[in-house]
C-alpha positions, 0 to 999 in steps of 0.5 A: 696323687700329690699333697700339700698343706695349707695354714691359715694365718689368721687368729695364730702366732708366727711361732705356731705357723713356723713350727707347723711349716717345719714339721711339714718339711719332714714329711716327703708326702707334702710337696708344698706348703701355702698360706693366704694373702689378706690383711684381715681374718676371714673368719671370727673376730675381723679385728683379730690378728692375721699375719702379712703374707709375703714377709712370713713367706720369705721367713718360712722359706728360710726356716724350711729346706725341702718343701716348696712355699707359696701363697694361695694366692697373692692379690694383684691389687695389693701390690704393683706387679713390678714390686711383686716380681722383685719380692718373688725373685728374692723369696725364690733366692732365699728358698733356694728355688722353692717358690710357687708364685700364686697370683689372682685378681683380688676380691676382698672389698672390706680390706680395700675399703679399710686401706683405701685400695681401689678395687676396680670393676671386674673387667678392669680387675682382670684387665690389670691382672693380665697385664700384671702377669705379663709384666712380672713374667717380663721382669722375671725373664728378661735382662731389661723389661719393657711393657706398655700396657693400659695400666702397667708400664715398664721402661728399661726396668730391671729385676736383679738378681733374678729368681733361682728357677728359670725361666721363672718360679712356677706361676699358680693362678687361682679361681674358677671364672670360666672366661677370664680366669681360666683362659689366664691359666691356660696362657700363663699358669703352671698350676691352677688352683680352684676352691670347689664343693665337690668333684662334680663342680670341678669336672666341668671347669677342667673341661673349660680349661682344656678348651682354652688350652686347645684354642691357644696351642697349650698342652693342658698336661703342662698345668698342674690342677689343684684343689683345696680340702679343708679339715675342720676341727670337728672333722675326722681325718678319714673324712678329709682323706676320703674327700681328697681320694674323690678329687684324685679319682676325678683327675685332680693332680694336687690336693692341698689339705687345709689345716684346722685354725691354729693347729699344732704341728702334731696333726702332720704325722697322723695326716701323712699316714692317713693319706699315704695309701692314696698317694 
């Protein structure tokens, strides 16, 4: 089993989140660190602070040296895919090849309404997402990219310099929609992340993913399957470790430990020691 951490950039400070990631960088059991892509907090006071994803991610990449870094996951509706591809390439360079490129179709109606961002109906949203992923891959891999989609068009487009990782930074697609999301994972992703309530909910989703892979001629073993385990402030580490262990027994490859809100760096050492026996 492999492990990662995730911090919530809501109701916290840049300094606190930076210090947690720097601390996690010292523990080899944590292979990656993640945060989310939202503009408003998802809990508590919705008018409270919430740090922007990609500017902090680039800074966190500079502040760390070993741990892989990613956003779980970037809402495709918030940034044009060509802009996001350039952001990803630059962040991968800043991190010296440690970026995990997390993407999803997007869902937050409140943020879209507040900022005047269009949130299309579900089918169109996933059509745009599929085109966006293909356009990003083209920009990250081809010297000159052309793409003629219904929603995304590239004409002799450059993304230069390229990312350090080739052919491109590993793509993580988040979500559990059985028809569109899991098929997109089978087509393009190197990691599939999903938030579920239990291993029993995860297992049939993995079977659907395997089915899509078989239809597309993709080896499902090429895709890291990750889930999130949330550590609440009133929960013991033993409870979280037991939950992580159950996912490992179900076949999950990577468990991402969601740290308590505004947690101090001191949580990392006892968490690493608690996870070591099941690693």
